[in-house]
N, C-alpha and C positions, 0 to 999 in steps of 0.2 A: 504494500500500500504506500502511496506517495505521502511525503511529509507535507503538512499544511504550511503555507507561507502567505503573508499579506503583501499585496501589490499596492504599496503606499502611493504610487503615482495615480491611482484611481480615487483617492480620498476626496470626499466632498462633504461639506457641512452646510446644512440648511436649517434654520430655526433651531440651532443647537443640537441637531442630530447629525452624527457622523455616519457616513456610509463608505465602506472601503471593501474592495473585492479581494478574494483569495486569488493567488496566482493560478491555482487549479481548483476545481470544485472539491469541497470537503465531503468525505463519506458520511453516511448516517452515524456510524460509530464515532467518528471524529467530532461531529457536531454535538452528539450527546455528551461526549467527554468534555468538550470545551464549555458547554452550557453548565454542566455540573461543577466544573472548576470555577467558572465565573460566579456562580451562586455561592460556592463555599468560600471563595477568597475575597469577595466584595465586602467591604466594611462600611458601616455608617459614616457619612461625611465624605465619601469619595466624590471627586469632582464630576460625576456623571450619575444618572439615575438608573439606567438599565442597559444591559447588553443582550442583544439577540444574535444568535449564531444561525445563519442561513446557509443553504447549500453552496452559494457562490460568493457570499459576503458576510461581513459583520455590520451590525447596526447598533450604534451606541447613542442612546437618548440622553437628553439633559446635560450635555457636555458644557462645563463652565468655561468661560473665556479665560485663556491663560493656562488651561490644563492640558494642552496638547501633549507635552512630554510625559505627563503622568498617565494619560490615557494610552499613549503609544507603549509605554513601559508595561502597563497592565496587560494589554492585548498581546504583546510579544511574549510576555511571561506565560499567558494562557497557551499560546502555541508551543512554546518550549516544553511545557509540562505535558501537553497532549501528544506531541511528537515523541517525547521520551517514553511515555507510557506505551505508545504504539510500538516503539522499538523493543521495549521489554516484552510485550505480548508476542511479537514476531520471534524474538530470541527464545522465549519459553516454548512456543510452538515448535521451533526447530529442535530444541532439546527433547521435547516429547517424541518427535519423529525419530530422532537419533536413538532414544531409548527403545522405541518400538522396533526399529531396524536391528538393534543389538539383540533383542530377544528373539526376533525371527531368525537372525543369523545363527544364533545358538541352537534354535530348534532344528534348522536345516542341517547344521553340522552334527547334530545328535543322530542323524540318519546314517552316519558313516559306519559301515560294518566293522566289527571288532576284528583285528588281525589274528 
């Protein structure tokens, strides 16, 4: 699965709402992970009111004037965490396959006739 990245060149703010596209569309699993992370990490008093994770973009409502760097840092942190978790899952899946392959190899080798 591809890593999620923000294409900052697409950023646009209207009435305090930031819309910025992903470089490539995010999968359903990536969107769910980022949404959960945003809900867990957002604290009262943040210089924005809500973050919505869509298939091809992020939408940040209620962005305060002057908070651009804070919002960017938060969004990039979400992606960093989501991509790290994605890598962990891929690595775990690979280890599972390797363990399964090892067990099957041993089972096939057990068919070797005794000399």
